[in-house]
C-alpha positions as a Markdown table, in Angstrom:
| # | Residue | x | y | z |
|---|---|---|---|---|
| 1 | Unk | 32.9 | 161.2 | 54.6 |
| 2 | Unk | 31.2 | 158.0 | 55.6 |
| 3 | Unk | 33.3 | 155.2 | 57.1 |
| 4 | Unk | 33.7 | 152.3 | 54.7 |
| 5 | Unk | 32.4 | 148.9 | 56.1 |
| 6 | Unk | 35.9 | 147.3 | 56.4 |
| 7 | Unk | 37.3 | 150.2 | 58.4 |
| 8 | Unk | 34.1 | 150.3 | 60.6 |
| 9 | Unk | 34.6 | 146.7 | 61.5 |
| 10 | Unk | 38.3 | 147.3 | 62.3 |
| 11 | Unk | 37.4 | 150.2 | 64.5 |
| 12 | Unk | 34.7 | 148.2 | 66.2 |
| 13 | Unk | 37.1 | 145.3 | 67.0 |
| 14 | Unk | 39.7 | 147.6 | 68.3 |
| 15 | Unk | 37.2 | 149.4 | 70.6 |
| 16 | Unk | 35.9 | 146.0 | 71.8 |
| 17 | Unk | 39.6 | 144.9 | 72.5 |
| 18 | Unk | 40.1 | 148.0 | 74.7 |
| 19 | Unk | 36.7 | 147.4 | 76.5 |
| 20 | Unk | 37.9 | 143.9 | 77.4 |
| 21 | Unk | 40.9 | 145.6 | 79.1 |
| 22 | Unk | 38.6 | 147.9 | 81.0 |
| 23 | Unk | 39.2 | 151.0 | 78.9 |
| 24 | Unk | 36.0 | 152.8 | 77.8 |
| 25 | Unk | 37.0 | 156.5 | 77.3 |
| 26 | Unk | 38.6 | 157.6 | 74.0 |
| 27 | Unk | 39.7 | 161.0 | 72.9 |
| 28 | Unk | 40.4 | 162.4 | 69.4 |
| 29 | Unk | 44.0 | 163.6 | 69.0 |
| 30 | Unk | 45.3 | 165.9 | 66.3 |
| 31 | Unk | 46.5 | 163.7 | 63.4 |
| 32 | Unk | 49.8 | 164.2 | 61.7 |
| 33 | Unk | 49.7 | 163.1 | 58.0 |
| 34 | Unk | 53.0 | 161.5 | 57.0 |
| 35 | Unk | 54.0 | 161.8 | 53.4 |
| 36 | Unk | 55.2 | 158.2 | 53.3 |
| 37 | Unk | 51.9 | 156.7 | 54.3 |
| 38 | Unk | 49.0 | 159.0 | 54.1 |
| 39 | Unk | 46.3 | 158.3 | 56.7 |
| 40 | Unk | 42.7 | 157.9 | 55.4 |
| 41 | Unk | 40.6 | 160.8 | 56.4 |
| 42 | Unk | 38.2 | 158.4 | 58.1 |
| 43 | Unk | 40.7 | 157.8 | 60.9 |
| 44 | Unk | 40.3 | 161.4 | 62.0 |
| 45 | Unk | 36.7 | 160.6 | 63.1 |
| 46 | Unk | 36.4 | 161.3 | 66.9 |
| 47 | Unk | 35.9 | 158.2 | 69.1 |
| 48 | Unk | 33.1 | 158.1 | 71.7 |
| 49 | Unk | 34.0 | 159.9 | 74.9 |
| 50 | Unk | 31.3 | 158.7 | 77.2 |
| 51 | Unk | 31.0 | 155.3 | 78.9 |
| 52 | Unk | 27.7 | 153.5 | 78.3 |
| 53 | Unk | 25.4 | 153.3 | 81.3 |
| 54 | Unk | 25.6 | 149.9 | 83.2 |
| 55 | Unk | 22.5 | 148.4 | 81.7 |
| 56 | Unk | 23.6 | 149.4 | 78.2 |
| 57 | Unk | 27.1 | 148.2 | 78.8 |
| 58 | Unk | 25.8 | 144.8 | 80.0 |
| 59 | Unk | 23.6 | 144.5 | 76.9 |
| 60 | Unk | 26.6 | 145.2 | 74.6 |
| 61 | Unk | 28.6 | 142.5 | 76.4 |
| 62 | Unk | 25.8 | 140.0 | 76.0 |
| 63 | Unk | 25.6 | 140.9 | 72.3 |
| 64 | Unk | 29.4 | 140.4 | 71.9 |
| 65 | Unk | 29.2 | 136.9 | 73.5 |
| 66 | Unk | 26.5 | 135.9 | 71.1 |
| 67 | Unk | 25.9 | 132.1 | 70.8 |
| 68 | Unk | 29.4 | 131.5 | 72.0 |
| 69 | Unk | 31.6 | 128.9 | 70.4 |
| 70 | Unk | 34.9 | 130.1 | 71.8 |
| 71 | Unk | 35.6 | 127.0 | 73.9 |
| 72 | Unk | 34.8 | 123.3 | 73.8 |
| 73 | Unk | 31.8 | 123.6 | 76.1 |
| 74 | Unk | 29.5 | 124.5 | 73.2 |
| 75 | Unk | 30.1 | 121.0 | 71.9 |
| 76 | Unk | 29.6 | 119.3 | 75.2 |
| 77 | Unk | 25.8 | 119.6 | 75.8 |
| 78 | Unk | 25.3 | 123.1 | 77.0 |
| 79 | Unk | 21.8 | 124.4 | 76.1 |
| 80 | Unk | 22.4 | 128.1 | 76.3 |
| 81 | Unk | 24.6 | 131.0 | 77.6 |
| 82 | Unk | 23.9 | 131.9 | 81.3 |
| 83 | Unk | 25.0 | 135.5 | 81.3 |
| 84 | Unk | 24.2 | 137.2 | 84.6 |
| 85 | Unk | 21.2 | 138.7 | 86.3 |
| 86 | Unk | 20.3 | 141.5 | 88.7 |
| 87 | Unk | 20.6 | 145.2 | 89.3 |
| 88 | Unk | 23.1 | 146.8 | 86.8 |
| 89 | Unk | 23.8 | 149.5 | 89.4 |
| 90 | Unk | 24.2 | 147.0 | 92.3 |
| 91 | Unk | 26.6 | 147.8 | 95.2 |
| 92 | Unk | 27.0 | 144.0 | 95.8 |
| 93 | Unk | 27.9 | 141.4 | 93.2 |
| 94 | Unk | 28.0 | 137.6 | 93.8 |
| 95 | Unk | 30.2 | 135.4 | 91.5 |
| 96 | Unk | 29.8 | 131.7 | 91.5 |
| 97 | Unk | 31.6 | 128.9 | 89.7 |
| 98 | Unk | 29.4 | 127.7 | 86.7 |
| 99 | Unk | 25.8 | 127.1 | 85.7 |
| 100 | Unk | 24.2 | 123.8 | 86.7 |
| 101 | Unk | 21.4 | 121.9 | 85.0 |
| 102 | Unk | 18.6 | 124.2 | 86.2 |
| 103 | Unk | 20.6 | 127.3 | 85.2 |
| 104 | Unk | 21.3 | 125.8 | 81.8 |
| 105 | Unk | 17.6 | 125.2 | 81.2 |
| 106 | Unk | 16.4 | 128.6 | 82.4 |
| 107 | Unk | 19.4 | 130.7 | 81.2 |
| 108 | Unk | 19.8 | 132.5 | 84.6 |
| 109 | Unk | 22.4 | 131.9 | 87.3 |
| 110 | Unk | 21.5 | 130.4 | 90.7 |
| 111 | Unk | 17.9 | 129.2 | 90.1 |
| 112 | Unk | 18.2 | 125.6 | 91.4 |
| 113 | Unk | 18.5 | 124.5 | 95.0 |
| 114 | Unk | 21.7 | 126.3 | 95.5 |
| 115 | Unk | 20.1 | 129.4 | 94.0 |
| 116 | Unk | 17.2 | 129.2 | 96.4 |
| 117 | Unk | 19.7 | 129.1 | 99.3 |
| 118 | Unk | 21.6 | 132.1 | 97.9 |
| 119 | Unk | 18.3 | 134.0 | 97.6 |
| 120 | Unk | 17.7 | 133.3 | 101.3 |
| 121 | Unk | 21.2 | 134.4 | 102.2 |
| 122 | Unk | 20.6 | 137.7 | 100.3 |
| 123 | Unk | 17.3 | 138.2 | 102.2 |
| 124 | Unk | 19.0 | 137.5 | 105.5 |
| 125 | Unk | 21.3 | 140.5 | 104.6 |
| 126 | Unk | 18.2 | 142.7 | 104.3 |
| 127 | Unk | 18.3 | 142.8 | 100.5 |
| 128 | Unk | 16.3 | 141.3 | 97.7 |
| 129 | Unk | 17.7 | 139.3 | 94.8 |
| 130 | Unk | 16.8 | 142.2 | 92.5 |
| 131 | Unk | 19.1 | 144.5 | 94.5 |
| 132 | Unk | 22.3 | 142.6 | 93.7 |
| 133 | Unk | 24.0 | 141.3 | 90.6 |
| 134 | Unk | 24.8 | 137.6 | 90.1 |
| 135 | Unk | 27.2 | 136.0 | 87.7 |
| 136 | Unk | 29.5 | 133.0 | 87.3 |
| 137 | Unk | 33.1 | 132.5 | 86.3 |
| 138 | Unk | 32.0 | 130.7 | 83.2 |
| 139 | Unk | 28.8 | 131.1 | 81.3 |
| 140 | Unk | 28.2 | 127.5 | 80.0 |
| 141 | Unk | 27.4 | 124.4 | 82.0 |
| 142 | Unk | 30.3 | 121.9 | 82.1 |
| 143 | Unk | 29.2 | 118.3 | 81.4 |
| 144 | Unk | 28.1 | 116.6 | 84.5 |
| 145 | Unk | 28.6 | 119.8 | 86.5 |
| 146 | Unk | 32.4 | 119.1 | 86.6 |
| 147 | Unk | 34.8 | 121.7 | 87.7 |
| 148 | Unk | 35.5 | 124.3 | 85.0 |
| 149 | Unk | 38.9 | 123.8 | 83.3 |
| 150 | Unk | 41.6 | 126.4 | 83.0 |
| 151 | Unk | 41.1 | 127.1 | 79.3 |
| 152 | Unk | 37.3 | 127.5 | 79.8 |
| 153 | Unk | 37.9 | 130.1 | 82.6 |
| 154 | Unk | 40.5 | 131.9 | 80.6 |
| 155 | Unk | 38.1 | 132.1 | 77.6 |
| 156 | Unk | 35.2 | 133.5 | 79.7 |
| 157 | Unk | 37.3 | 135.8 | 81.9 |
| 158 | Unk | 37.3 | 138.9 | 79.6 |
| 159 | Unk | 33.5 | 138.9 | 79.5 |
| 160 | Unk | 33.2 | 138.6 | 83.3 |
| 161 | Unk | 35.8 | 141.4 | 83.8 |
| 162 | Unk | 33.7 | 143.6 | 81.5 |
| 163 | Unk | 30.6 | 142.7 | 83.6 |
| 164 | Unk | 32.4 | 143.7 | 86.7 |
| 165 | Unk | 33.6 | 147.0 | 85.2 |
| 166 | Unk | 30.1 | 147.7 | 83.9 |
| 167 | Unk | 28.3 | 147.2 | 87.2 |
| 168 | Unk | 31.2 | 148.6 | 89.3 |
| 169 | Unk | 30.0 | 147.1 | 92.6 |
| 170 | Unk | 31.3 | 148.3 | 95.9 |
| 171 | Unk | 31.8 | 144.7 | 97.1 |
| 172 | Unk | 32.2 | 141.4 | 95.3 |
| 173 | Unk | 31.6 | 138.1 | 97.1 |
| 174 | Unk | 33.3 | 135.1 | 95.5 |
| 175 | Unk | 31.2 | 132.0 | 96.2 |
| 176 | Unk | 33.4 | 128.9 | 96.7 |
| 177 | Unk | 37.0 | 128.0 | 96.2 |
| 178 | Unk | 36.9 | 127.8 | 92.4 |
| 179 | Unk | 35.5 | 131.3 | 92.0 |
| 180 | Unk | 37.9 | 132.7 | 94.6 |
| 181 | Unk | 41.0 | 131.0 | 93.2 |
| 182 | Unk | 40.2 | 131.9 | 89.7 |
| 183 | Unk | 39.5 | 135.6 | 90.4 |
| 184 | Unk | 42.4 | 136.1 | 92.7 |
| 185 | Unk | 44.9 | 133.8 | 90.8 |
| 186 | Unk | 45.9 | 132.1 | 94.1 |
| 187 | Unk | 46.0 | 128.5 | 95.2 |
| 188 | Unk | 45.0 | 128.7 | 98.9 |
| 189 | Unk | 42.5 | 126.8 | 101.1 |
| 190 | Unk | 39.2 | 128.5 | 102.0 |
| 191 | Unk | 40.5 | 128.8 | 105.6 |
| 192 | Unk | 43.1 | 131.3 | 104.3 |
| 193 | Unk | 40.7 | 133.1 | 101.9 |
| 194 | Unk | 37.7 | 133.7 | 104.2 |
| 195 | Unk | 37.4 | 136.5 | 106.8 |
| 196 | Unk | 39.5 | 139.0 | 105.0 |
| 197 | Unk | 39.3 | 141.6 | 102.2 |
| 198 | Unk | 41.1 | 141.4 | 98.9 |
| 199 | Unk | 41.5 | 144.3 | 96.4 |
| 200 | Unk | 40.3 | 143.2 | 93.0 |
| 201 | Unk | 40.4 | 145.7 | 90.2 |
| 202 | Unk | 39.9 | 148.5 | 92.6 |
| 203 | Unk | 36.9 | 146.7 | 94.3 |
| 204 | Unk | 36.8 | 145.0 | 97.6 |
| 205 | Unk | 36.3 | 141.2 | 97.4 |
| 206 | Unk | 35.3 | 138.8 | 100.1 |
| 207 | Unk | 35.2 | 135.0 | 99.9 |
| 208 | Unk | 32.6 | 132.6 | 101.4 |
| 209 | Unk | 31.3 | 129.1 | 100.8 |
| 210 | Unk | 29.3 | 128.2 | 97.7 |
| 211 | Unk | 25.6 | 127.6 | 98.5 |
| 212 | Unk | 25.9 | 124.1 | 96.9 |
| 213 | Unk | 28.6 | 123.3 | 99.5 |
| 214 | Unk | 26.3 | 124.5 | 102.3 |
| 215 | Unk | 23.6 | 122.1 | 101.1 |
| 216 | Unk | 26.1 | 119.3 | 101.5 |
| 217 | Unk | 27.5 | 120.6 | 104.8 |
| 218 | Unk | 24.9 | 122.8 | 106.6 |
| 219 | Unk | 27.3 | 123.1 | 109.6 |
| 220 | Unk | 29.2 | 125.8 | 107.6 |
| 221 | Unk | 26.2 | 128.1 | 107.4 |
| 222 | Unk | 27.2 | 129.9 | 110.6 |
| 223 | Unk | 30.6 | 130.5 | 109.2 |
| 224 | Unk | 29.1 | 131.8 | 106.0 |
| 225 | Unk | 26.8 | 134.2 | 108.0 |
| 226 | Unk | 30.0 | 135.6 | 109.6 |
| 227 | Unk | 31.4 | 136.4 | 106.1 |
| 228 | Unk | 28.1 | 138.0 | 105.0 |
| 229 | Unk | 28.0 | 140.1 | 108.2 |
| 230 | Unk | 31.5 | 141.4 | 107.3 |
| 231 | Unk | 30.2 | 142.4 | 103.9 |
| 232 | Unk | 27.1 | 144.0 | 105.5 |
| 233 | Unk | 29.2 | 146.1 | 107.8 |
| 234 | Unk | 31.3 | 147.4 | 104.9 |
| 235 | Unk | 28.2 | 148.3 | 102.9 |
| 236 | Unk | 26.5 | 150.0 | 105.9 |
| 237 | Unk | 23.7 | 147.5 | 106.0 |
| 238 | Unk | 21.8 | 147.0 | 109.2 |
| 239 | Unk | 21.5 | 143.5 | 110.6 |
| 240 | Unk | 17.8 | 142.5 | 110.2 |
| 241 | Unk | 16.1 | 142.1 | 113.6 |
| 242 | Unk | 15.0 | 138.5 | 112.8 |
| 243 | Unk | 18.5 | 137.5 | 111.9 |
| 244 | Unk | 19.9 | 139.1 | 115.0 |
| 245 | Unk | 17.8 | 137.0 | 117.3 |
């Protein structure tokens, strides 16, 4: 029997709710029909048992976000959603703070001056930008590039968690204090967050400086390179000969 539209919408919303929690596999259970409240036969339809491939999962997440109006940022000048970019099967994922003006125009994270520096950092690791996945804590540019507010981070968080679960990287690198503190739910200085591993949803997470900060204080590039070398070692990446000189 075909599922009626109302029930189909209810099932879709419930599955999306579980996806936000990181649950993708569903199994049909034998159904007991109570005399008091008979269960519609449509509910006996088996749920999907296979998780979408990463590219398809990311496409569905982007579709769910739509032209988001869930927080106040859509009323504060943002031009478009900046979702994420890169290899859906990446071993390495970078997570920044929020889109800036260039990102808001292009719809892609890290494409301005800070993005160019991040691309160079990735190349120094012996990788290409297309080898990794890049996202931000929030997906809309805050006015004046201000720091994202708590409610904005909380609103975007379920979608970012779904992105992480879709890609399933071996290592996540949090770029900057805002990204690190939001992901780890801690309030600690960078000096206490860098140079160590954190367990995040079953994935190893490292913290380093945001490229925008490095543009303001180039002296910290050496410290950032130390953090990236720690990541490279864990991923089994060989230090490029040019960088080793």
